[in-house]
C-alpha positions as CSV (number, residue, x, y, z in Angstrom):
1,M,-13.8,10.7,20.0
2,V,-15.0,13.7,17.9
3,T,-12.6,16.1,19.7
4,A,-9.9,13.6,18.9
5,L,-10.7,13.7,15.3
6,S,-11.2,17.4,14.8
7,A,-8.6,18.6,17.3
8,S,-5.0,19.1,15.6
9,I,-3.9,20.1,19.3
10,F,-4.0,16.3,19.5
11,L,-2.2,15.7,16.3
12,A,0.7,18.3,17.3
13,R,0.9,18.0,21.1
14,F,4.1,15.7,20.8
15,G,5.4,17.6,17.9
16,H,5.5,14.7,15.3
17,G,1.9,14.1,14.1
18,A,1.8,10.6,12.8
19,L,3.1,8.9,16.4
20,S,0.5,11.1,18.5
21,A,-2.1,9.8,15.7
22,H,-2.1,6.1,16.5
23,F,-5.5,6.8,17.9
24,L,-6.8,6.2,15.1
25,I,-5.6,2.6,14.7
26,L,-7.3,1.8,18.3
27,L,-10.2,3.3,17.0
28,T,-10.3,1.0,14.2
29,L,-9.5,-1.9,16.6
30,V,-12.2,-1.0,18.7
31,A,-14.8,-0.7,15.6
32,Y,-13.2,-4.3,14.7
33,F,-14.7,-5.5,17.9
34,R,-17.6,-4.2,17.8
35,L,-18.8,-5.0,14.3
36,V,-17.8,-8.5,14.6
37,E,-19.5,-9.5,18.0
38,R,-23.5,-8.0,16.9
39,P,-25.0,-6.5,13.9
40,A,-23.8,-3.1,13.0
41,R,-25.6,0.2,12.6
42,W,-25.1,2.1,9.5
43,W,-23.3,5.1,11.0
44,E,-20.5,2.3,12.7
45,W,-19.8,1.3,8.7
46,A,-19.7,5.3,7.4
47,L,-17.1,5.7,10.6
48,L,-15.1,2.2,9.2
49,V,-15.3,4.1,5.5
50,A,-14.1,7.3,6.8
51,L,-11.1,6.2,9.2
52,P,-8.6,5.5,6.5
53,A,-9.7,8.9,4.5
54,A,-8.8,10.5,7.9
55,S,-5.9,8.9,8.4
56,L,-4.8,10.1,4.8
57,L,-4.5,13.5,6.2
58,V,-1.8,12.2,9.0
59,V,0.3,10.5,7.0
60,S,0.0,7.4,4.0
61,Y,1.0,4.7,5.9
62,L,-1.3,4.8,8.9
63,A,-4.0,5.1,6.3
64,V,-3.0,1.7,4.8
65,M,-2.9,0.2,8.1
66,V,-6.5,1.6,9.0
67,A,-8.0,0.4,5.6
68,A,-6.4,-3.2,6.0
69,L,-8.2,-3.3,9.4
70,G,-10.9,-1.9,7.9
71,V,-11.1,-4.7,5.4
72,A,-10.2,-7.3,7.7
73,T,-13.5,-6.2,9.5
74,V,-16.1,-6.1,7.0
75,L,-14.7,-9.8,5.8
76,E,-14.8,-11.0,9.2
77,A,-18.2,-9.6,9.7
78,T,-19.7,-11.1,6.7
79,R,-17.8,-14.7,7.5
80,R,-20.1,-14.5,11.0
81,R,-23.3,-13.5,9.1
82,L,-23.6,-10.0,10.8
83,A,-23.2,-8.3,7.0
84,T,-24.1,-9.3,4.2
85,P,-22.0,-9.9,0.9
86,L,-23.3,-7.0,-0.8
87,A,-22.5,-4.8,2.4
88,C,-19.2,-6.4,2.3
89,L,-18.6,-5.4,-1.6
90,G,-20.1,-1.9,-0.5
91,V,-17.9,-0.8,2.4
92,C,-14.8,-2.7,0.7
93,L,-15.3,0.1,-2.5
94,A,-16.5,2.6,-0.4
95,I,-12.8,2.9,1.5
96,P,-10.8,3.5,-1.6
97,I,-13.2,5.8,-2.9
98,A,-13.2,7.8,-0.1
99,A,-9.3,8.1,0.1
100,V,-9.4,9.2,-3.4
101,L,-11.9,11.9,-2.9
102,T,-10.1,13.0,0.2
103,L,-6.9,13.3,-1.7
104,R,-8.5,15.3,-4.7
105,L,-10.5,17.7,-1.9
106,A,-7.1,17.9,-0.4
107,S,-5.2,18.8,-3.7
108,M,-2.7,15.9,-3.0
109,I,-3.9,14.5,-6.3
110,G,-4.7,16.2,-9.6
111,P,-3.7,19.4,-11.6
112,D,-3.6,21.5,-8.4
113,A,-1.3,19.2,-6.5
114,L,1.1,19.1,-10.1
115,R,1.6,23.1,-9.5
116,A,2.0,22.9,-6.0
117,G,4.7,20.0,-5.9
118,K,6.3,21.8,-8.6
119,A,6.7,25.1,-6.8
120,A,7.6,23.0,-3.5
121,L,10.5,21.4,-5.5
122,R,11.5,24.8,-6.9
123,S,11.8,26.0,-3.6
124,L,13.3,23.2,-2.2
125,L,16.0,23.3,-5.2
126,D,16.7,27.2,-5.1
127,E,17.1,27.3,-1.0
128,P,20.5,24.7,-1.3
129,A,21.8,27.2,-4.4
130,R,21.2,30.4,-2.6
131,T,22.8,29.1,1.0
132,L,25.8,27.9,-1.3
133,L,26.0,31.2,-3.5
134,R,25.8,32.6,0.1
135,Y,28.7,31.0,1.8
136,R,30.8,30.1,-1.4
137,H,34.0,32.4,-0.3
138,E,33.9,30.8,2.9
139,L,34.2,27.7,1.0
140,Y,36.2,28.4,-2.2
141,P,38.4,31.3,-0.9
142,A,39.5,31.4,-5.2
143,S,35.9,31.9,-5.7
144,L,36.3,35.6,-3.9
145,R,39.4,36.4,-6.0
146,A,37.7,35.3,-9.5
147,D,34.7,37.3,-9.0
148,H,36.8,40.7,-8.9
149,G,39.2,40.5,-11.1
150,G,41.7,38.3,-9.9
151,R,41.7,40.7,-6.5
152,D,40.5,39.8,-3.0
153,R,37.7,41.7,-2.3
154,R,38.4,41.9,1.3
155,S,42.2,43.8,0.3
156,V,40.1,46.2,-1.3
């Protein structure tokens, strides 16, 4: 499990990280079936809190699925009296807190993200403009004559 969560080669082995990271959903389902059968240890609840945060580093919709399974796990364990209502509240509050901390530490939110987002948007907008300027003569032959005083540059 530690290898699967720490080795990026498992995420990139098929070229699509979100599809290759569905083991996180399976890991959450394993946690669900273990935690609703018997009283859990503290590290099992910590794993349930950490999984959605780790999933955020892959893709957001995966994190939503894993978080929903985590909340369902703690609610079912509380319903079966395997966890106290206070533990249920703690886990349900810790999941979004861990997610926000992960987003902040990864610079996905906050002032760093705004600067990075502006730079990414600028590069996204600049590259098509540069490409269009590079190939505009092929797309619009009249622009070739307009750039050189009405004479075709190729004829000079």
